C-alpha positions as a Markdown table, in Angstrom:
| # | Residue | x | y | z |
|---|---|---|---|---|
| 1 | Met | 159.7 | 79.3 | 111.6 |
| 2 | Gln | 158.4 | 78.3 | 108.1 |
| 3 | Lys | 159.1 | 74.8 | 106.6 |
| 4 | Val | 160.3 | 73.7 | 103.2 |
| 5 | Val | 160.0 | 70.2 | 101.9 |
| 6 | Leu | 163.2 | 69.3 | 99.9 |
| 7 | Ala | 163.3 | 66.4 | 97.4 |
| 8 | Tyr | 166.4 | 64.7 | 98.8 |
| 9 | Ser | 168.5 | 62.2 | 96.9 |
| 10 | Gly | 171.4 | 62.0 | 99.4 |
| 11 | Gly | 173.9 | 63.3 | 96.9 |
| 12 | Leu | 176.2 | 66.4 | 97.1 |
| 13 | Asp | 173.8 | 69.0 | 95.8 |
| 14 | Thr | 170.8 | 68.2 | 98.0 |
| 15 | Ser | 173.0 | 67.6 | 101.0 |
| 16 | Val | 174.5 | 71.0 | 100.7 |
| 17 | Ala | 171.0 | 72.4 | 100.1 |
| 18 | Ile | 169.8 | 71.4 | 103.5 |
| 19 | Lys | 172.3 | 73.7 | 105.2 |
| 20 | Trp | 172.2 | 76.4 | 102.5 |
| 21 | Ile | 168.4 | 76.7 | 102.6 |
| 22 | Gly | 168.5 | 77.1 | 106.4 |
| 23 | Glu | 171.1 | 79.9 | 106.1 |
| 24 | Lys | 169.6 | 81.8 | 103.2 |
| 25 | Tyr | 165.8 | 81.4 | 103.8 |
| 26 | Asn | 165.8 | 80.8 | 107.6 |
| 27 | Met | 163.5 | 77.8 | 107.0 |
| 28 | Glu | 163.3 | 74.4 | 108.6 |
| 29 | Val | 164.0 | 71.7 | 106.1 |
| 30 | Val | 162.0 | 68.5 | 105.9 |
| 31 | Thr | 163.5 | 66.1 | 103.4 |
| 32 | Leu | 161.6 | 63.7 | 101.2 |
| 33 | Thr | 163.3 | 60.8 | 99.5 |
| 34 | Val | 161.0 | 59.1 | 97.0 |
| 35 | Asp | 161.8 | 55.5 | 96.1 |
| 36 | Val | 161.0 | 55.0 | 92.4 |
| 37 | Gly | 163.2 | 51.9 | 92.2 |
| 38 | Ala | 166.7 | 53.4 | 92.3 |
| 39 | Asn | 168.2 | 50.3 | 93.8 |
| 40 | Asp | 171.6 | 51.8 | 94.0 |
| 41 | Arg | 170.6 | 53.8 | 97.2 |
| 42 | Asp | 170.6 | 52.8 | 100.9 |
| 43 | Leu | 167.4 | 54.6 | 102.0 |
| 44 | Asp | 168.1 | 54.2 | 105.7 |
| 45 | Ser | 171.5 | 55.8 | 105.4 |
| 46 | Ile | 170.1 | 58.6 | 103.2 |
| 47 | Arg | 167.5 | 59.3 | 105.9 |
| 48 | Ser | 170.1 | 59.3 | 108.7 |
| 49 | Arg | 172.4 | 61.5 | 106.6 |
| 50 | Ala | 169.7 | 64.1 | 106.1 |
| 51 | Leu | 169.0 | 64.3 | 109.9 |
| 52 | Glu | 172.8 | 64.5 | 110.6 |
| 53 | Ile | 173.1 | 67.5 | 108.3 |
| 54 | Gly | 170.3 | 69.4 | 109.9 |
| 55 | Ala | 166.9 | 68.4 | 108.5 |
| 56 | Val | 164.1 | 68.6 | 111.2 |
| 57 | Lys | 162.5 | 65.5 | 109.7 |
| 58 | Ala | 163.5 | 63.0 | 107.0 |
| 59 | Leu | 160.8 | 61.1 | 105.2 |
| 60 | Val | 161.1 | 58.1 | 102.8 |
| 61 | Arg | 158.3 | 57.0 | 100.6 |
| 62 | Asp | 158.2 | 53.8 | 98.5 |
| 63 | Val | 156.1 | 54.7 | 95.4 |
| 64 | Lys | 157.3 | 52.0 | 93.0 |
| 65 | Asp | 153.8 | 50.5 | 92.6 |
| 66 | Glu | 152.3 | 54.0 | 91.9 |
| 67 | Phe | 155.1 | 54.7 | 89.5 |
| 68 | Val | 154.3 | 51.6 | 87.4 |
| 69 | Lys | 150.5 | 51.9 | 87.6 |
| 70 | Tyr | 150.0 | 55.6 | 87.0 |
| 71 | Phe | 153.1 | 56.5 | 84.9 |
| 72 | Ile | 155.1 | 53.6 | 83.3 |
| 73 | Trp | 152.2 | 51.5 | 82.1 |
| 74 | Pro | 150.2 | 54.4 | 80.6 |
| 75 | Ala | 153.3 | 55.6 | 78.8 |
| 76 | Leu | 154.0 | 52.1 | 77.5 |
| 77 | Gln | 150.4 | 51.8 | 76.2 |
| 78 | Ala | 150.9 | 55.1 | 74.5 |
| 79 | Gly | 154.1 | 53.9 | 72.9 |
| 80 | Ala | 155.8 | 57.0 | 74.2 |
| 81 | Met | 159.5 | 57.2 | 73.2 |
| 82 | Tyr | 161.0 | 60.7 | 73.0 |
| 83 | Gln | 162.4 | 61.3 | 69.6 |
| 84 | Gly | 162.0 | 57.6 | 68.9 |
| 85 | Glu | 164.8 | 56.8 | 71.3 |
| 86 | Tyr | 164.3 | 57.6 | 74.9 |
| 87 | Pro | 161.7 | 55.7 | 77.0 |
| 88 | Leu | 161.3 | 58.6 | 79.4 |
| 89 | Ala | 162.4 | 57.0 | 82.6 |
| 90 | Thr | 163.5 | 60.2 | 84.4 |
| 91 | Ala | 160.8 | 62.3 | 82.8 |
| 92 | Leu | 158.1 | 60.0 | 84.0 |
| 93 | Ala | 159.3 | 59.9 | 87.6 |
| 94 | Arg | 159.5 | 63.7 | 88.1 |
| 95 | Pro | 155.8 | 64.5 | 88.2 |
| 96 | Leu | 155.2 | 61.7 | 90.7 |
| 97 | Ile | 157.9 | 63.0 | 92.9 |
| 98 | Ala | 156.4 | 66.5 | 92.6 |
| 99 | Trp | 153.0 | 65.1 | 93.5 |
| 100 | His | 154.5 | 63.7 | 96.8 |
| 101 | Leu | 156.4 | 66.9 | 97.5 |
| 102 | Val | 153.1 | 68.8 | 97.4 |
| 103 | Gln | 151.3 | 66.2 | 99.6 |
| 104 | Val | 154.0 | 66.3 | 102.2 |
| 105 | Ala | 154.1 | 70.1 | 102.1 |
| 106 | Arg | 150.3 | 70.0 | 102.9 |
| 107 | Glu | 150.8 | 67.4 | 105.7 |
| 108 | Glu | 153.7 | 69.4 | 107.3 |
| 109 | Gly | 152.2 | 72.8 | 106.8 |
| 110 | Ala | 155.1 | 73.9 | 104.7 |
| 111 | Ala | 155.2 | 77.1 | 102.8 |
| 112 | Ala | 157.6 | 75.9 | 100.1 |
| 113 | Val | 159.1 | 73.0 | 98.3 |
| 114 | Ala | 162.6 | 72.6 | 97.0 |
| 115 | His | 164.6 | 70.5 | 94.5 |
| 116 | Gly | 168.2 | 70.1 | 93.4 |
| 117 | Cys | 167.8 | 70.8 | 89.6 |
| 118 | Thr | 170.2 | 73.0 | 87.7 |
| 119 | Gly | 169.2 | 75.9 | 85.6 |
| 120 | Lys | 170.0 | 74.3 | 82.2 |
| 121 | Gly | 168.2 | 70.9 | 82.5 |
| 122 | Asn | 164.7 | 69.6 | 81.8 |
| 123 | Asp | 164.0 | 68.5 | 85.4 |
| 124 | Gln | 163.6 | 72.0 | 86.7 |
| 125 | Val | 160.7 | 72.5 | 84.3 |
| 126 | Arg | 159.1 | 69.2 | 85.2 |
| 127 | Phe | 159.2 | 70.0 | 88.9 |
| 128 | Asp | 158.2 | 73.6 | 88.7 |
| 129 | Val | 155.3 | 73.2 | 86.3 |
| 130 | Ser | 154.0 | 70.2 | 88.2 |
| 131 | Val | 154.1 | 72.1 | 91.6 |
| 132 | Asn | 152.5 | 75.1 | 90.0 |
| 133 | Val | 149.6 | 73.0 | 89.0 |
| 134 | Leu | 149.3 | 70.9 | 92.2 |
| 135 | Gly | 150.2 | 73.6 | 94.7 |
| 136 | Pro | 150.2 | 77.0 | 93.1 |
| 137 | Asp | 150.5 | 78.7 | 96.5 |
| 138 | Leu | 153.8 | 77.0 | 97.4 |
| 139 | Lys | 157.0 | 78.8 | 96.9 |
| 140 | Ile | 159.6 | 76.8 | 94.8 |
| 141 | Ile | 163.3 | 77.0 | 95.9 |
| 142 | Ala | 166.0 | 75.6 | 93.6 |
| 143 | Pro | 169.3 | 76.1 | 95.4 |
| 144 | Val | 171.5 | 74.8 | 92.6 |
| 145 | Arg | 169.9 | 77.2 | 90.2 |
| 146 | Glu | 170.5 | 80.0 | 92.6 |
| 147 | Trp | 174.0 | 79.4 | 94.1 |
| 148 | Arg | 175.8 | 78.4 | 90.9 |
| 149 | Met | 178.7 | 76.9 | 92.8 |
| 150 | Thr | 181.1 | 74.6 | 91.0 |
| 151 | Arg | 181.4 | 71.0 | 92.3 |
| 152 | Asp | 184.7 | 71.9 | 94.0 |
| 153 | Glu | 183.1 | 74.9 | 95.7 |
| 154 | Glu | 180.2 | 72.8 | 96.9 |
| 155 | Ile | 182.7 | 70.3 | 98.4 |
| 156 | Glu | 184.5 | 73.2 | 100.2 |
| 157 | Tyr | 181.2 | 74.5 | 101.5 |
| 158 | Ala | 180.4 | 71.1 | 102.8 |
| 159 | Arg | 183.7 | 70.8 | 104.6 |
| 160 | Lys | 183.3 | 74.2 | 106.2 |
| 161 | Asn | 179.8 | 73.3 | 107.4 |
| 162 | Asn | 180.7 | 69.8 | 108.6 |
| 163 | Ile | 178.5 | 68.2 | 106.0 |
| 164 | Pro | 179.6 | 64.5 | 105.7 |
| 165 | Leu | 181.1 | 63.7 | 102.3 |
| 166 | Gln | 181.2 | 59.9 | 102.5 |
| 167 | Ala | 178.3 | 59.4 | 100.2 |
| 168 | Ile | 179.6 | 61.7 | 97.4 |
| 169 | Ser | 180.2 | 59.8 | 94.2 |
| 170 | Thr | 183.7 | 59.8 | 92.7 |
| 171 | Lys | 182.4 | 58.6 | 89.3 |
| 172 | Arg | 182.9 | 60.6 | 86.2 |
| 173 | Phe | 179.3 | 60.7 | 85.3 |
| 174 | Ser | 176.0 | 62.1 | 86.5 |
| 175 | Val | 173.5 | 59.3 | 86.9 |
| 176 | Asp | 169.8 | 59.2 | 87.6 |
| 177 | Gln | 168.0 | 55.9 | 87.7 |
| 178 | Asn | 164.7 | 54.3 | 88.6 |
| 179 | Leu | 162.8 | 51.1 | 87.9 |
| 180 | Trp | 162.2 | 52.1 | 84.2 |
| 181 | Gly | 165.7 | 53.1 | 83.2 |
| 182 | Arg | 169.1 | 54.6 | 83.9 |
| 183 | Ser | 170.3 | 58.0 | 82.6 |
| 184 | Ile | 174.0 | 58.7 | 82.3 |
| 185 | Glu | 175.5 | 62.0 | 81.2 |
| 186 | Ala | 178.4 | 64.5 | 81.7 |
| 187 | Gly | 182.1 | 63.8 | 81.9 |
| 188 | Pro | 183.6 | 62.2 | 78.8 |
| 189 | Leu | 180.0 | 61.6 | 77.4 |
| 190 | Glu | 179.7 | 65.3 | 76.7 |
| 191 | Asp | 181.8 | 64.9 | 73.6 |
| 192 | Pro | 179.9 | 63.0 | 70.9 |
| 193 | Met | 183.3 | 61.9 | 69.5 |
| 194 | Asn | 183.9 | 59.8 | 72.7 |
| 195 | Glu | 182.5 | 56.2 | 72.7 |
| 196 | Pro | 180.8 | 55.6 | 76.0 |
| 197 | Pro | 183.2 | 53.6 | 78.2 |
| 198 | Glu | 182.0 | 50.4 | 79.7 |
| 199 | Glu | 182.2 | 51.9 | 83.2 |
| 200 | Ala | 179.2 | 54.1 | 82.2 |
| 201 | Tyr | 177.0 | 51.0 | 82.1 |
| 202 | Ala | 175.7 | 49.1 | 85.1 |
| 203 | Trp | 172.6 | 47.3 | 83.9 |
| 204 | Thr | 173.7 | 45.9 | 80.6 |
| 205 | Ala | 176.5 | 43.5 | 79.8 |
| 206 | Gly | 179.2 | 44.4 | 77.3 |
| 207 | Ala | 179.8 | 42.3 | 74.2 |
| 208 | Ala | 182.5 | 40.1 | 75.9 |
| 209 | Gln | 180.1 | 39.3 | 78.8 |
| 210 | Gln | 177.0 | 38.5 | 76.8 |
| 211 | Pro | 175.9 | 34.9 | 76.4 |
| 212 | Asp | 176.7 | 33.2 | 73.1 |
| 213 | Glu | 173.3 | 31.5 | 73.0 |
| 214 | Pro | 170.0 | 33.4 | 72.5 |
| 215 | Glu | 167.3 | 33.4 | 75.2 |
| 216 | Tyr | 163.6 | 33.3 | 74.4 |
| 217 | Ile | 161.0 | 35.0 | 76.7 |
| 218 | Thr | 157.3 | 35.3 | 76.3 |
| 219 | Ile | 155.4 | 38.3 | 77.5 |
| 220 | Glu | 151.6 | 38.2 | 78.0 |
| 221 | Phe | 149.6 | 41.4 | 77.7 |
| 222 | Glu | 146.0 | 42.3 | 78.6 |
| 223 | Lys | 144.6 | 45.5 | 77.1 |
| 224 | Gly | 148.1 | 46.7 | 76.4 |
| 225 | Leu | 149.5 | 45.9 | 79.9 |
| 226 | Pro | 152.1 | 43.3 | 80.6 |
| 227 | Val | 150.7 | 40.8 | 83.1 |
| 228 | Ala | 152.9 | 37.7 | 82.9 |
| 229 | Leu | 156.5 | 36.7 | 82.0 |
| 230 | Asn | 157.2 | 33.2 | 80.7 |
| 231 | Gly | 153.8 | 32.1 | 81.8 |
| 232 | Glu | 154.2 | 33.4 | 85.4 |
| 233 | Pro | 151.7 | 36.1 | 86.4 |
| 234 | Met | 153.6 | 39.1 | 87.9 |
| 235 | Asp | 152.8 | 42.5 | 89.2 |
| 236 | Gly | 154.4 | 45.4 | 87.4 |
| 237 | Val | 157.3 | 46.0 | 89.7 |
| 238 | Ala | 158.4 | 42.4 | 89.7 |
| 239 | Leu | 158.0 | 42.0 | 86.0 |
| 240 | Ile | 160.1 | 45.0 | 85.1 |
| 241 | Thr | 162.7 | 44.1 | 87.7 |
| 242 | Lys | 163.0 | 40.5 | 86.3 |
| 243 | Leu | 163.0 | 41.7 | 82.7 |
| 244 | Asn | 165.7 | 44.3 | 83.4 |
| 245 | Glu | 167.9 | 41.4 | 84.7 |
| 246 | Ile | 167.2 | 39.0 | 81.8 |
| 247 | Ala | 167.5 | 41.5 | 79.0 |
| 248 | Gly | 170.4 | 43.3 | 80.7 |
| 249 | Arg | 172.6 | 40.2 | 80.7 |
| 250 | His | 172.2 | 40.0 | 76.9 |
| 251 | Gly | 173.2 | 43.6 | 76.5 |
| 252 | Val | 169.8 | 44.8 | 75.5 |
| 253 | Gly | 168.8 | 48.4 | 76.3 |
| 254 | Arg | 171.8 | 50.6 | 75.6 |
| 255 | Ile | 170.8 | 53.9 | 74.0 |
| 256 | Asp | 173.2 | 56.7 | 72.9 |
| 257 | His | 171.1 | 59.7 | 71.9 |
| 258 | Ile | 171.8 | 63.3 | 70.8 |
| 259 | Glu | 168.7 | 64.8 | 72.5 |
| 260 | Asp | 167.0 | 68.1 | 72.0 |
| 261 | Arg | 166.3 | 69.5 | 75.5 |
| 262 | Leu | 163.3 | 71.6 | 76.2 |
| 263 | Val | 165.5 | 74.5 | 77.3 |
| 264 | Gly | 166.9 | 74.8 | 73.7 |
| 265 | Ile | 170.2 | 72.9 | 73.7 |
| 266 | Lys | 171.3 | 69.6 | 72.3 |
| 267 | Ser | 172.6 | 67.1 | 74.8 |
| 268 | Arg | 174.4 | 63.8 | 74.5 |
| 269 | Glu | 172.5 | 61.3 | 76.7 |
| 270 | Val | 173.3 | 57.7 | 77.3 |
| 271 | Tyr | 170.5 | 55.4 | 78.7 |
| 272 | Glu | 170.0 | 51.9 | 79.9 |
| 273 | Ala | 166.5 | 50.5 | 79.7 |
| 274 | Pro | 166.5 | 46.7 | 79.2 |
| 275 | Ala | 162.9 | 46.1 | 80.3 |
| 276 | Gly | 161.7 | 49.3 | 78.6 |
| 277 | Met | 163.2 | 48.4 | 75.2 |
| 278 | Val | 161.8 | 44.8 | 75.3 |
| 279 | Leu | 158.3 | 45.9 | 76.4 |
| 280 | His | 158.0 | 48.7 | 74.0 |
| 281 | Arg | 159.0 | 46.4 | 71.1 |
| 282 | Ala | 156.7 | 43.6 | 72.2 |
| 283 | His | 153.8 | 46.0 | 72.7 |
| 284 | Lys | 154.3 | 47.5 | 69.3 |
| 285 | Trp | 154.4 | 44.1 | 67.7 |
| 286 | Leu | 151.2 | 43.1 | 69.5 |
| 287 | Glu | 149.5 | 46.3 | 68.3 |
| 288 | Ser | 150.4 | 45.4 | 64.7 |
| 289 | Leu | 148.3 | 42.3 | 65.1 |
| 290 | Thr | 145.3 | 44.0 | 66.8 |
| 291 | Leu | 145.0 | 47.5 | 65.5 |
| 292 | Thr | 143.5 | 48.5 | 62.2 |
| 293 | Arg | 145.7 | 50.2 | 59.7 |
| 294 | Asp | 144.2 | 53.6 | 60.3 |
| 295 | Ala | 144.2 | 53.2 | 64.1 |
| 296 | Ala | 147.9 | 52.2 | 64.0 |
| 297 | Arg | 148.8 | 55.1 | 61.8 |
| 298 | Phe | 147.0 | 57.6 | 63.9 |
| 299 | Lys | 148.4 | 56.2 | 67.2 |
| 300 | Thr | 152.0 | 56.9 | 66.0 |
| 301 | Lys | 151.0 | 60.5 | 66.0 |
| 302 | Val | 149.5 | 60.3 | 69.4 |
| 303 | Ala | 152.7 | 58.5 | 70.7 |
| 304 | Asp | 154.9 | 61.3 | 69.5 |
| 305 | Glu | 152.7 | 63.9 | 71.0 |
| 306 | Tyr | 152.4 | 62.0 | 74.3 |
| 307 | Ala | 156.2 | 61.6 | 74.5 |
| 308 | Glu | 156.8 | 65.3 | 73.9 |
| 309 | Leu | 154.2 | 66.2 | 76.6 |
| 310 | Val | 155.9 | 63.9 | 79.1 |
| 311 | Tyr | 159.4 | 65.1 | 78.2 |
| 312 | Asn | 158.3 | 68.7 | 78.5 |
| 313 | Gly | 156.9 | 68.3 | 82.0 |
| 314 | Leu | 153.2 | 68.6 | 81.1 |
| 315 | Trp | 151.9 | 65.4 | 82.8 |
| 316 | Phe | 149.3 | 67.3 | 84.8 |
| 317 | Ser | 147.9 | 69.1 | 81.8 |
| 318 | Pro | 144.4 | 68.8 | 80.3 |
| 319 | Leu | 146.0 | 67.6 | 77.1 |
| 320 | His | 147.5 | 64.7 | 78.8 |
| 321 | Gln | 144.2 | 63.7 | 80.2 |
| 322 | Asp | 142.7 | 63.8 | 76.7 |
| 323 | Leu | 145.5 | 61.8 | 75.2 |
| 324 | Ala | 145.4 | 59.3 | 78.0 |
| 325 | Ala | 141.7 | 58.7 | 77.4 |
| 326 | Tyr | 142.3 | 58.0 | 73.7 |
| 327 | Val | 145.3 | 55.7 | 74.5 |
| 328 | Ala | 143.2 | 53.7 | 77.0 |
| 329 | Ser | 140.4 | 53.3 | 74.4 |
| 330 | Ser | 143.0 | 52.2 | 71.8 |
| 331 | Gln | 144.1 | 49.3 | 74.0 |
| 332 | Arg | 140.8 | 47.5 | 74.3 |
| 333 | Tyr | 141.9 | 44.6 | 72.0 |
| 334 | Val | 145.7 | 44.7 | 72.6 |
| 335 | Ser | 145.8 | 41.4 | 74.4 |
| 336 | Gly | 147.9 | 38.4 | 73.6 |
| 337 | Lys | 151.4 | 36.9 | 73.8 |
| 338 | Ile | 154.7 | 38.0 | 72.2 |
| 339 | Thr | 157.8 | 35.7 | 72.3 |
| 340 | Val | 161.1 | 37.5 | 71.7 |
| 341 | Lys | 164.6 | 36.3 | 71.2 |
| 342 | Leu | 167.3 | 38.2 | 73.1 |
| 343 | Phe | 170.8 | 37.9 | 71.5 |
| 344 | Lys | 173.9 | 40.1 | 71.5 |
| 345 | Gly | 172.1 | 43.3 | 72.3 |
| 346 | Asn | 169.1 | 42.6 | 70.0 |
| 347 | Val | 165.4 | 42.1 | 70.6 |
| 348 | Ile | 164.1 | 39.9 | 67.8 |
| 349 | Lys | 160.4 | 38.9 | 67.4 |
| 350 | Ala | 160.0 | 35.2 | 67.4 |
| 351 | Thr | 156.2 | 34.6 | 67.6 |
| 352 | Ser | 153.0 | 36.6 | 68.2 |
| 353 | Glu | 149.5 | 35.6 | 69.0 |
| 354 | Ser | 146.3 | 37.2 | 70.1 |
| 355 | Pro | 142.6 | 36.2 | 70.6 |
| 356 | Lys | 141.8 | 39.5 | 69.0 |
| 357 | Ser | 144.2 | 39.3 | 66.1 |
| 358 | Leu | 143.1 | 40.9 | 62.8 |
| 359 | Tyr | 145.6 | 38.7 | 60.9 |
| 360 | Asn | 143.4 | 36.4 | 58.8 |
| 361 | Phe | 145.3 | 33.5 | 57.4 |
| 362 | Ala | 142.7 | 32.7 | 54.8 |
| 363 | Leu | 143.0 | 36.2 | 53.4 |
| 364 | Ala | 146.8 | 36.5 | 53.7 |
| 365 | Thr | 148.0 | 33.1 | 52.3 |
| 366 | Tyr | 149.1 | 32.7 | 48.7 |
| 367 | Asp | 148.8 | 28.9 | 49.2 |
| 368 | Lys | 145.8 | 26.6 | 49.1 |
| 369 | Gly | 142.8 | 27.9 | 51.0 |
| 370 | Asp | 143.2 | 31.5 | 49.7 |
| 371 | Gln | 139.9 | 33.3 | 50.1 |
| 372 | Tyr | 140.9 | 36.7 | 48.8 |
| 373 | Asn | 138.8 | 37.9 | 45.8 |
| 374 | His | 141.5 | 38.7 | 43.3 |
| 375 | Asp | 139.0 | 39.9 | 40.7 |
| 376 | Ala | 137.8 | 42.7 | 43.1 |
| 377 | Ala | 141.3 | 44.2 | 43.0 |
| 378 | Val | 140.9 | 45.5 | 39.5 |
| 379 | Gly | 137.9 | 47.7 | 40.4 |
| 380 | Phe | 139.6 | 48.8 | 43.6 |
| 381 | Ile | 142.7 | 49.9 | 41.7 |
| 382 | Asn | 140.6 | 51.8 | 39.2 |
| 383 | Val | 138.9 | 53.8 | 41.9 |
| 384 | Phe | 142.0 | 54.2 | 44.0 |
| 385 | Gly | 144.1 | 55.6 | 41.1 |
| 386 | Leu | 141.3 | 57.8 | 39.6 |
| 387 | Ser | 142.6 | 61.1 | 40.9 |
| 388 | Leu | 146.2 | 60.4 | 39.9 |
| 389 | Arg | 145.1 | 59.5 | 36.3 |
| 390 | Asn | 143.1 | 62.7 | 36.2 |
| 391 | Gln | 146.1 | 64.8 | 37.3 |
| 392 | Ser | 148.4 | 63.0 | 34.9 |
| 393 | Ala | 146.1 | 63.7 | 31.9 |
| 394 | Ile | 145.9 | 67.4 | 32.7 |
| 395 | Gln | 149.1 | 68.5 | 34.4 |
| 396 | Leu | 151.8 | 66.0 | 33.2 |
| 397 | Lys | 150.6 | 66.1 | 29.6 |
| 398 | Gly | 153.6 | 66.6 | 27.3 |
| 399 | Gln | 156.3 | 65.7 | 29.8 |
| 400 | Thr | 158.7 | 62.9 | 28.9 |
| 401 | Pro | 159.2 | 59.9 | 31.2 |
| 402 | Asp | 162.7 | 61.3 | 32.0 |
| 403 | Glu | 161.3 | 64.6 | 33.1 |
| 404 | Ile | 158.7 | 62.9 | 35.3 |
| 405 | Leu | 161.5 | 60.7 | 36.8 |
| 406 | Ala | 163.5 | 63.8 | 37.6 |
| 407 | Leu | 160.7 | 65.6 | 39.5 |
| 408 | Gly | 161.8 | 66.2 | 43.1 |
| 409 | Ala | 165.3 | 64.6 | 42.6 |
| 410 | Pro | 167.9 | 66.3 | 44.8 |
| 411 | Asp | 170.9 | 68.0 | 43.1 |
| 412 | Ala | 174.0 | 65.8 | 43.3 |
| 413 | Pro | 176.8 | 67.2 | 45.5 |
| 414 | Glu | 179.9 | 68.4 | 43.7 |
| 415 | Thr | 182.8 | 66.1 | 44.2 |
| 416 | Gly | 185.5 | 68.4 | 43.0 |
| 417 | Gly | 186.4 | 66.2 | 40.0 |
| 418 | Lys | 185.0 | 65.5 | 36.6 |
| 419 | Ser | 182.5 | 62.6 | 36.3 |
| 420 | Gln | 183.6 | 59.7 | 34.3 |
| 421 | Lys | 181.5 | 57.2 | 32.4 |
| 422 | Thr | 182.1 | 53.6 | 33.0 |
| 423 | Glu | 181.0 | 50.9 | 30.6 |
| 424 | Gly | 180.7 | 47.3 | 31.3 |
């Protein structure tokens, strides 16, 4: 009998899938639970649950260190935030899970891999495309995409097949979380007119629970990578975990985003990413000290492209390899310390320093010790504005100042009433 390796979370969908795959495909199911830092799960009970339902083997792999080293840190160096809002927590974890699915499939001699993604989300693309690259000979089974059962129908299927339901969540939301962030959707969040209720949040304190005094923290970077927190050297997993705790209690990291999904729909997504928000801000502030103007400008374009690529499930593409090489090169001098103030949901820059800082006090100051050559500015302005003066003399000749002012001005919307002049 052929085997299939199922990415198993322990929830309703993948629990039902164990039984359903056996019935429909007549395959033995090996489950793989990949620990990317979702600390809300009891991994031992998940493993036992899979075996109880009918898996022939239930594997658990702790990949938190890999997740940080190969996915989170490169994305942080890139400044990758999808649509400027989302730090890509779920999107970054999917290719790593897919990589392990393929590795286990090879180890077990499996003919297929399976996942619990729906047919209208982004994750199905991330899993399928990654598996197609890493194991193009493997069949991909997506039970939820095939069966299209409602939640109530899944529960009834579970009852008929003696699938234990004790682990099924009674919450109103669909939640995915890992070390880098927490994604919350569905239920009342599907209506943008509904403010996210406090019960949707788990990592960040609400306004009433946040301290009334600010807290200062210092993050040290080497070549764009965080290496110490408040002077204490830490590995990536420990640093992110600690920062999630500190920033979370100040309410930092709540994101409410109307997001453009790859499959063509807009979706209301709520995220919690305390460490992610602090580290992205601090990293950006350190880059402002250490990158030249042209390098910083170009890197914003790379950051957007990198974020789109990750969001769209193209981690294992040649383009990602090319962008990653550029990003690594751009971080050669991004070393130093950033001190931030956390207060009432805000991340505020306090101080910044770098041994490779391009900030030159003698050139920047307006006070005593100013070494800037003010006389040189006249010649610079003359050359810089030459093309504009040439255009003005030829193309704007004869136009009044009012006409020039009005160029490109939008038409004022009609208000339905007559405008009135007010003097005074």
